[in-house]
N, C-alpha and C positions, 0 to 999 in steps of 0.2 A: 540548880544542883551545885552543891559544893562538896569538895573532898577535903577531909581532915586527916592528916598523918599524925597519929598519936604514939607511934612506935618509940619515940625517944623517951616517953614517960614510963616505959616498961609495964609493970603490973599496976601502976598507980594512975592509970589513964581515966578511970571512972569519974572523978570530980570534974575534970576538964570536959569530958564527953557530956556530962549532965549540963554543964554551963553552956555548951554549944547548943544542945537540944532545946533548952528553955529559951533560947534567943531567936529561934526560927519562926517564920510565919506559917500559917496553915497552908498546906499544899506544897511546901518546899521539900525537896529531897536532899538528904545528907548521906555522904559516903564516909565511913570511918575505917581507917587502917590502924590496927594495933597488934602488938606482939602477944602471942600466947605460949604457954609452956605446957600446962597440964589440962587445958581446955576449960577450967572453971571460969576464966574471964569471958568465955563465949556465952555461957548461960547468964552470968551476971549482966553482961552488956545487953542481951536480949530482954532481960527483965527491966533494965533501965529504959530501954526503948519503949516498952509497953507502958511503964510508969509515967513517962513524959508525954504520953498521948500520940505516939507514933505507930505506924504500921511497919512491921519488919518485912521488907521486900525480898531481901537476899542476905544470906550469911554463908560465907565459904572460906575455905583455906586458900590463901593467896600463894604461899610457898611453904617452905619447911617450918617457919616460925611465925609467919604473919597471918592475920585474919582480916577479912573485909566484911563490913556490915553495911547494907544499903537500907535506908528507912525513909518514910514519908510522914510528915506531920499531918494528922487528921483533925486534931482539936486543939 
């Protein structure tokens, strides 16, 4: 299990998130922390998780501006 803090990338976190997702092995769990404003990044990140062959285990608001996604690679 690895945790990735992508908050410093603001709304441009998706390319880095995809890069990380494509480098994991089957069965590995990844935790991503990113900043949200209008919640559209939440759906986009969930779609990206699915597109990369991961199962979304958890998605929750961490505090006033941050979001956390936990996912596991299935294929």
